[in-house]
C-alpha positions as CSV (number, residue, x, y, z in Angstrom):
1,M,-9.3,0.1,3.0
2,N,-13.1,0.0,2.8
3,R,-13.3,3.2,5.4
4,K,-10.8,5.3,3.6
5,I,-12.4,9.1,2.6
6,V,-14.2,10.6,5.5
7,S,-16.5,13.5,4.1
8,T,-16.0,16.8,5.7
9,I,-20.0,16.7,6.4
10,S,-19.7,13.7,8.5
11,V,-17.0,15.2,10.7
12,S,-18.8,18.7,11.0
13,A,-22.0,16.7,12.0
14,I,-19.8,14.6,14.9
15,L,-18.4,18.1,16.0
16,F,-22.1,19.7,15.9
17,M,-23.8,16.7,18.0
18,T,-20.8,16.8,20.4
19,M,-21.3,20.1,21.3
20,L,-25.0,19.8,21.6
21,S,-24.3,17.2,24.2
22,F,-22.7,19.3,26.7
23,N,-25.1,19.2,29.6
24,V,-22.1,18.8,32.1
25,L,-22.4,17.5,35.6
26,L,-20.0,19.5,37.7
27,V,-18.1,17.4,40.8
28,Q,-16.7,20.5,42.4
29,A,-15.0,21.9,39.2
30,G,-11.2,21.7,39.5
31,Y,-10.7,18.4,41.6
32,T,-9.2,15.5,40.0
33,I,-11.3,12.3,39.9
34,Y,-9.0,9.3,40.8
35,I,-9.4,5.5,40.4
36,L,-7.3,4.5,43.3
37,P,-4.8,1.4,43.3
38,D,-7.4,-0.2,45.3
39,G,-10.0,0.5,42.9
40,T,-12.1,2.9,45.0
41,I,-13.1,6.2,43.3
42,N,-12.5,9.5,44.6
43,P,-14.6,11.6,45.2
44,P,-17.3,8.8,45.7
45,A,-19.8,11.6,44.1
46,A,-17.9,11.4,40.7
47,P,-20.5,9.7,38.0
48,I,-18.8,6.4,37.3
49,E,-20.4,3.3,38.8
50,R,-18.4,0.2,39.2
51,V,-19.2,-3.3,39.2
52,G,-16.2,-5.4,39.9
53,D,-13.4,-4.5,37.5
54,I,-15.8,-2.2,35.1
55,Y,-16.1,1.5,35.7
56,T,-18.7,3.0,33.6
57,F,-19.7,6.9,33.3
58,T,-23.2,7.7,34.5
59,G,-22.9,11.5,33.3
60,N,-21.0,14.0,32.1
61,I,-17.7,15.0,34.0
62,S,-16.0,18.3,34.1
63,N,-13.0,17.2,36.1
64,P,-9.7,15.4,34.7
65,I,-9.5,11.6,35.5
66,V,-6.2,9.8,36.6
67,V,-6.3,6.4,36.6
68,E,-4.0,4.3,39.0
69,R,-5.6,0.9,38.9
70,D,-4.5,-1.9,36.6
71,N,-6.3,-4.7,34.8
72,I,-9.6,-2.7,34.4
73,V,-11.9,-1.2,31.8
74,I,-13.5,2.2,32.0
75,D,-16.4,2.8,29.5
76,G,-17.3,6.2,28.8
77,A,-20.9,5.0,27.7
78,G,-21.0,7.9,25.2
79,Y,-20.3,10.5,28.0
80,T,-18.2,13.7,27.9
81,V,-15.2,14.9,29.8
82,Q,-15.4,18.4,29.4
83,G,-11.8,20.5,30.2
84,A,-11.4,24.2,31.0
85,G,-8.7,24.6,28.7
86,T,-5.7,23.4,30.6
87,G,-4.3,20.1,32.0
88,T,-5.1,16.5,30.6
89,G,-8.3,14.8,30.5
90,I,-7.6,11.2,31.4
91,T,-4.1,10.1,32.8
92,L,-2.7,6.6,32.7
93,S,0.4,6.5,34.9
94,S,2.5,3.2,34.8
95,G,-0.4,1.5,34.1
96,N,-1.1,-2.2,33.0
97,N,-4.1,-3.9,31.2
98,V,-6.4,-0.9,31.4
99,T,-9.1,0.1,28.4
100,M,-10.6,3.1,27.9
101,K,-13.4,3.3,25.7
102,N,-16.6,5.1,24.2
103,A,-16.0,8.8,25.8
104,K,-15.6,12.1,24.4
105,V,-12.6,14.3,25.9
106,I,-13.2,18.0,25.0
107,G,-11.2,21.4,26.0
108,F,-8.1,20.0,27.7
109,N,-4.4,20.4,26.5
110,Y,-4.2,17.0,26.3
111,G,-6.9,14.6,25.6
112,I,-5.5,11.3,27.1
113,H,-2.0,10.6,28.2
114,L,-0.5,7.2,28.6
115,N,2.9,7.6,30.9
116,Y,4.9,4.5,31.2
117,T,1.9,2.7,30.7
118,W,1.9,-1.0,28.5
119,S,-0.7,-3.4,27.2
120,S,-3.5,-0.8,27.4
121,T,-6.4,0.0,25.0
122,V,-7.9,3.3,23.8
123,S,-10.7,2.7,21.5
124,D,-14.2,4.5,20.1
125,C,-13.2,7.5,21.6
126,T,-13.1,11.4,20.5
127,F,-10.5,14.0,21.4
128,M,-10.9,17.8,20.4
129,S,-10.8,21.2,21.5
130,D,-13.6,22.9,22.4
131,M,-14.0,25.6,19.4
132,Y,-17.1,26.8,20.6
133,S,-16.2,28.4,24.0
134,S,-14.8,31.8,24.0
135,P,-12.1,32.1,24.3
136,P,-11.7,28.5,22.5
137,K,-10.4,25.6,25.0
138,I,-7.5,24.2,22.8
139,M,-6.6,20.6,22.9
140,Y,-2.7,20.4,22.1
141,H,-2.5,16.7,21.4
142,G,-5.5,14.3,21.3
143,I,-3.6,11.0,22.1
144,W,-0.2,10.8,23.5
145,L,2.1,8.1,24.3
146,L,5.3,8.5,26.3
147,H,7.7,5.7,27.2
148,S,5.0,3.2,26.6
149,S,4.6,0.1,24.8
150,N,2.4,-2.8,23.5
151,N,-1.0,-0.6,23.6
152,T,-3.6,-0.7,21.1
153,I,-5.0,2.9,19.9
154,S,-8.0,1.9,17.6
155,G,-11.4,3.5,16.2
156,N,-10.6,7.0,17.8
157,T,-11.5,10.4,16.3
158,M,-9.0,13.4,17.0
159,M,-10.3,16.6,15.4
160,Y,-9.1,20.2,15.6
161,T,-6.0,19.4,17.9
162,T,-3.6,22.1,17.3
163,Q,-0.3,20.2,17.4
164,R,-0.8,16.5,17.1
165,G,-3.6,13.7,16.7
166,I,-1.6,11.1,18.0
167,L,1.8,11.5,19.4
168,L,4.3,8.8,20.4
169,V,7.9,9.8,22.1
170,S,9.8,6.9,22.8
171,S,7.2,4.1,22.7
172,H,7.5,0.9,21.0
173,N,5.4,-2.1,20.0
174,N,2.1,0.0,19.8
175,T,-0.6,-0.8,17.4
176,L,-2.5,2.3,16.0
177,S,-5.4,1.3,13.7
178,N,-8.7,2.7,12.3
179,N,-8.3,6.2,13.7
180,T,-9.7,9.0,11.7
181,Q,-7.9,12.5,12.3
182,M,-8.1,15.7,10.6
183,N,-7.4,19.4,11.4
184,S,-4.2,19.4,13.2
185,E,-0.8,20.4,12.8
186,H,0.4,16.6,12.3
187,G,-1.7,13.8,12.0
188,I,0.3,10.8,13.4
189,Y,3.9,11.8,14.8
190,L,6.1,9.5,16.2
191,T,9.6,10.7,17.7
192,G,12.3,7.8,18.7
193,S,9.9,5.0,18.6
194,K,10.4,1.6,17.1
195,D,8.4,-1.5,16.1
196,N,4.9,0.1,15.9
197,T,1.9,-1.0,13.7
198,I,0.2,2.0,12.1
199,S,-2.8,0.6,10.0
200,D,-5.8,1.6,8.1
201,N,-6.1,5.1,9.8
202,I,-7.1,8.3,8.0
203,V,-5.3,11.7,8.5
204,E,-6.3,14.6,6.5
205,H,-6.7,18.3,6.3
206,N,-3.6,19.1,8.4
207,N,-1.2,22.0,8.4
208,R,1.8,20.0,7.9
209,Y,2.2,16.2,7.5
210,G,-0.3,13.3,7.5
211,I,2.0,10.8,8.9
212,L,5.5,12.0,10.6
213,L,8.2,9.5,11.4
214,D,11.2,11.6,13.2
215,G,13.9,11.4,15.4
216,F,15.3,8.1,14.5
217,S,12.2,6.1,14.3
218,S,12.9,2.7,13.2
219,K,11.4,-0.8,12.3
220,N,7.9,0.6,12.2
221,T,5.2,-0.7,9.8
222,L,2.9,1.8,8.0
223,S,0.0,0.3,6.0
224,G,-3.5,1.0,4.8
225,N,-3.3,4.7,5.8
226,T,-5.3,7.4,3.8
227,A,-3.5,10.7,3.5
228,T,-5.4,13.4,2.0
229,F,-5.1,17.4,1.6
230,N,-2.3,17.7,3.9
231,Q,-0.6,21.1,3.5
232,Y,2.7,19.3,3.5
233,D,3.4,15.6,2.7
234,G,1.3,12.8,2.9
235,I,3.8,10.6,4.6
236,K,6.8,12.1,6.0
237,L,10.2,10.1,7.1
238,Y,12.9,12.4,8.7
239,Y,16.0,10.5,10.0
240,S,14.2,7.6,10.3
241,S,15.2,4.1,8.7
242,N,14.3,0.5,8.3
243,N,10.8,1.2,8.4
244,T,7.8,-0.6,6.0
245,V,5.5,1.6,4.1
246,F,3.1,-0.3,1.8
247,E,-0.7,-0.1,0.8
248,N,-1.1,3.2,1.6
249,T,-2.6,5.8,0.0
250,A,-1.5,9.5,-0.5
251,I,-3.9,12.0,-2.6
252,I,-3.7,15.9,-2.9
253,N,-0.7,16.6,-0.7
254,R,2.4,18.3,-1.3
255,Y,4.2,15.4,-1.5
256,G,2.7,11.8,-1.4
257,I,5.8,10.6,0.4
258,N,8.9,12.5,1.7
259,L,12.1,10.9,2.7
260,D,14.8,13.1,3.9
261,H,18.0,11.7,5.3
262,S,16.1,8.2,6.1
263,S,17.7,5.3,4.1
264,D,17.1,1.5,4.2
265,N,13.1,1.8,4.2
266,T,11.1,-0.3,1.9
267,V,7.9,1.2,0.1
268,Y,5.8,-0.6,-2.1
269,H,2.2,-1.2,-3.1
270,N,1.3,2.3,-2.3
271,N,-1.1,4.7,-4.5
272,F,0.5,8.2,-5.0
273,I,-2.4,10.3,-6.8
274,T,-2.2,14.1,-8.1
275,N,0.1,15.4,-5.1
276,G,0.9,18.8,-5.9
277,L,5.0,19.2,-6.0
278,G,5.5,15.4,-6.9
279,Q,4.5,11.9,-6.0
280,A,7.7,11.5,-4.0
281,N,10.5,13.3,-3.0
282,S,14.1,12.3,-1.5
283,T,16.8,14.3,0.2
284,D,20.1,12.4,0.8
285,S,18.3,8.9,1.2
286,T,18.3,5.8,-0.8
287,N,15.5,3.3,-0.1
288,T,13.8,0.3,-2.0
289,W,10.8,1.0,-3.8
290,D,9.2,-2.3,-4.7
291,N,9.1,-5.8,-3.2
292,G,11.3,-7.3,-6.0
293,S,8.3,-8.1,-8.4
294,S,6.2,-5.2,-7.9
295,G,6.2,-1.5,-7.1
296,N,3.6,1.4,-6.4
297,F,1.1,3.3,-8.5
298,W,2.5,6.5,-9.5
299,S,-0.2,8.9,-11.3
300,D,2.2,10.8,-13.2
301,Y,4.1,7.4,-14.6
302,N,5.1,8.4,-18.0
303,G,5.1,4.7,-19.4
304,T,3.3,1.5,-20.6
305,D,2.6,-1.8,-20.0
306,L,2.8,-3.6,-23.4
307,N,2.8,-6.9,-22.2
308,G,-0.2,-6.6,-20.0
309,D,1.3,-8.1,-16.7
310,G,0.0,-4.9,-14.7
311,I,3.9,-3.7,-14.4
312,G,5.2,-0.7,-16.2
313,D,7.6,-1.4,-18.9
314,T,10.3,1.3,-17.9
315,P,11.0,2.3,-14.1
316,Y,9.7,5.1,-12.1
317,M,12.5,7.7,-11.4
318,I,12.7,9.3,-8.2
319,D,16.1,10.6,-8.4
320,A,19.7,9.5,-9.1
321,N,19.7,7.0,-6.3
322,N,16.0,6.0,-6.3
323,E,13.7,4.2,-8.6
324,D,10.9,2.1,-8.8
325,R,11.8,-0.7,-10.7
326,Y,8.1,-2.1,-11.1
327,P,5.5,0.7,-11.3
328,L,2.0,0.0,-11.1
329,I,-0.6,0.5,-14.1
330,V,-3.5,0.1,-11.7
331,P,-3.1,0.2,-7.8
332,A,-2.3,-2.9,-5.9
333,V,-5.1,-2.2,-3.1
334,W,-7.8,0.0,-3.6
335,N,-10.9,0.7,-2.3
336,Y,-13.4,0.1,-5.1
337,S,-16.1,2.4,-3.9
338,N,-13.9,5.2,-5.5
339,P,-13.2,5.0,-9.3
340,V,-10.1,3.1,-10.2
341,P,-7.2,4.8,-11.9
342,I,-5.3,3.5,-14.5
343,V,-2.3,5.5,-15.5
344,W,-1.1,5.3,-19.2
345,E,1.6,7.9,-20.6
346,A,1.0,10.5,-17.3
347,T,-2.9,10.0,-18.4
348,T,-4.8,8.8,-15.9
349,Y,-8.4,7.0,-16.9
350,S,-10.5,6.2,-14.4
351,V,-13.3,3.2,-14.4
352,V,-16.1,3.1,-12.1
353,L,-17.6,0.4,-10.4
354,S,-20.7,0.1,-8.7
355,S,-21.7,-3.4,-7.1
356,N,-23.1,-5.2,-4.3
357,S,-20.3,-7.5,-4.3
358,T,-16.8,-7.5,-2.9
359,I,-14.5,-6.4,-5.7
360,S,-10.9,-7.4,-6.0
361,M,-7.9,-7.8,-8.0
362,F,-8.8,-5.4,-10.8
363,K,-6.5,-5.6,-14.1
364,F,-6.0,-3.8,-17.3
365,N,-4.4,-5.6,-19.9
366,Q,-3.5,-3.3,-22.8
367,Q,-2.3,-5.9,-25.3
368,Q,-5.4,-8.0,-24.6
369,K,-7.7,-5.0,-25.0
370,Q,-9.5,-5.6,-21.6
371,I,-10.0,-5.3,-18.1
372,S,-10.9,-8.0,-15.3
373,F,-11.4,-8.3,-11.5
374,K,-13.0,-10.6,-9.2
375,V,-16.5,-10.7,-7.1
376,N,-17.1,-12.1,-3.9
377,G,-20.4,-13.0,-2.6
378,E,-22.3,-15.7,-0.7
379,S,-22.4,-19.0,-2.8
380,G,-25.8,-19.3,-4.6
381,T,-27.0,-15.7,-4.2
382,V,-27.4,-13.4,-7.0
383,G,-24.9,-10.3,-7.4
384,Y,-24.6,-7.2,-9.8
385,C,-22.1,-5.0,-11.1
386,N,-22.1,-1.5,-13.4
387,V,-19.1,-0.7,-14.9
388,T,-18.2,2.8,-16.3
389,I,-15.4,2.8,-19.0
390,P,-13.9,6.1,-20.5
391,Q,-14.2,4.9,-24.4
392,T,-10.8,6.8,-24.6
393,L,-9.6,3.5,-22.5
394,L,-11.4,0.9,-24.3
395,N,-14.0,0.7,-26.6
396,I,-15.6,-1.3,-29.6
397,T,-15.7,-0.9,-33.3
398,Q,-17.6,-3.1,-35.6
399,T,-16.7,-6.0,-33.1
400,G,-19.0,-6.1,-30.0
401,W,-18.0,-6.5,-26.4
402,I,-17.1,-9.6,-25.2
403,I,-18.0,-10.5,-21.7
404,L,-17.2,-13.6,-19.5
405,I,-18.0,-14.7,-16.4
406,N,-15.7,-17.6,-15.1
407,D,-14.8,-18.1,-18.7
408,T,-18.3,-18.2,-20.2
409,P,-20.7,-15.6,-21.4
410,P,-23.1,-14.7,-18.7
411,V,-26.6,-16.5,-18.8
412,T,-28.6,-13.1,-18.5
413,G,-27.1,-10.7,-21.1
414,P,-25.8,-7.7,-19.9
415,I,-27.2,-4.5,-20.4
416,I,-25.0,-2.3,-22.2
417,T,-25.5,1.6,-23.0
418,S,-23.2,4.7,-24.1
419,N,-23.3,8.1,-23.7
420,G,-20.6,9.1,-26.4
421,T,-17.7,9.2,-24.0
422,H,-18.6,6.3,-21.7
423,T,-19.8,2.8,-22.0
424,F,-22.1,1.2,-19.0
425,I,-22.2,-2.1,-18.7
426,Y,-24.6,-3.7,-16.3
427,L,-23.7,-7.2,-15.5
428,T,-25.6,-10.2,-13.1
429,Y,-24.2,-13.3,-11.9
430,T,-24.8,-16.2,-9.3
431,F,-21.9,-16.3,-7.0
432,A,-20.0,-19.4,-7.3
433,S,-17.8,-17.9,-4.2
434,T,-15.9,-16.3,-6.4
435,N,-16.7,-14.9,-10.0
436,D,-14.1,-13.8,-12.4
437,I,-15.2,-11.1,-14.6
438,V,-13.5,-10.3,-17.9
439,I,-14.6,-7.4,-20.1
440,Q,-13.0,-7.3,-23.4
441,G,-12.9,-4.6,-26.4
442,A,-11.9,-3.9,-29.9
443,S,-10.1,-0.8,-29.5
444,V,-7.8,0.4,-26.8
445,I,-5.7,3.5,-25.9
446,P,-2.6,3.7,-28.5
447,E,-1.5,0.4,-29.2
448,F,1.8,2.2,-30.5
449,P,2.7,4.3,-27.5
450,S,4.8,7.5,-28.0
451,A,8.1,5.8,-27.2
452,I,7.5,4.0,-30.3
453,L,5.5,6.5,-32.5
454,L,8.6,9.0,-32.1
455,P,11.2,6.8,-33.6
456,L,9.0,5.5,-36.3
457,F,8.5,8.9,-37.6
458,M,11.8,9.7,-37.4
459,I,12.4,6.8,-39.5
460,M,9.8,7.6,-42.0
461,S,10.9,11.3,-42.2
462,M,14.4,10.0,-42.9
463,L,13.1,7.7,-45.8
464,A,11.2,10.6,-47.2
465,V,13.9,12.9,-47.4
466,A,16.3,10.4,-48.5
467,F,13.8,9.6,-51.2
468,R,13.2,13.3,-52.6
469,K,17.2,13.7,-52.5
470,K,17.2,10.6,-55.0
471,R,14.6,12.1,-57.0
472,F,16.2,15.3,-56.9
473,Q,19.5,13.8,-57.8
474,R,18.1,12.3,-60.9
475,K,16.4,15.5,-62.2
476,L,20.2,16.9,-62.4
477,D,21.4,13.9,-64.1
């Protein structure tokens, strides 16, 4: 999840630079360019160079392209296929083993359409509406697969498509990975599609759903995706069953995940954080919300972890038929360039890690008053890590911090400073491939949680009343 949150500034820069590149070569506008079954290019004047089975753009193009030849690579070389507000930019029909890469497709109704196509690849392309033309040339779908299987859609960017960034209709066994999509009606939309892998995609700022499985889509795997700032739900399953949803992150959507008439799905190791109406919603659905030993991270979990195993002591309830039996106190999978959330009695504490190392396995142990994590790097090299800890989460009293690297104090003493609300701990170390870091304080978030404090308060109050009654009775005697 190393590339999870894409800034609006970066996407705007892509849009701006793309529009600046429109010195479009006209090849008799309105004609369609064909790569024919025998490999020839029609018309021959099209700015596409052929070397064997590799076709490379040599300039921008203002015509739709239809590919009829199998077993070829088409390299856009960064050039643009510019539409006039209608039709399809690139069509692969009944194709096999075609690779389309490194192109920008702008201003068509459909960016690229795979129709009865299999074992093909679309990678490192950009698909978007032409928002700067007057009137704008609107793209409905960026990438559209119809009855197409065993394809790979990877590393693409879809922006300002009015209906769907990526659409799969009755398409199976495809892989959608590392794509970035924003500002559409839906980000990734599957209907009647099964056995697809949807992984490590970013879907954000959509008018409805980030990822939607619809129309009896089943046996799909959703993993490592990030869904943020979608007006409806980060992930929605509608009449879709037997899917696996794990290691995804849904932040600031209406619901993090919403299952409607969708049962027998398995949902675990996901992070559901600060979603407006709730982290999860279930309608006429019964699903499994853990893998048998660990579940999901819920930013509104109102429980504790008194034995420090990283699993909440009480289930997270979704509704009467759905519960996460093993809610996580800390996310199981996280992009550590972002603050690490720790949830305790519905309060989220954020620990910030800044390092030149690869960080993993972050844990918080309330009972031991410690946080721990692993750092990886090339053996023999020097690494560093700066850890920012809220003092309301973990602090010291008269006893100082205990810091261990592979069970021993660091050779070079850590630099520890404080601003009154947070403690900053700077560590350096020599890698032994993987180093285990432990930071232990002396005071921690309440060791007697409210679930224990309330009964204790009631008992003390009852004892006090009984004592007063006894004294009052003695006075009467």
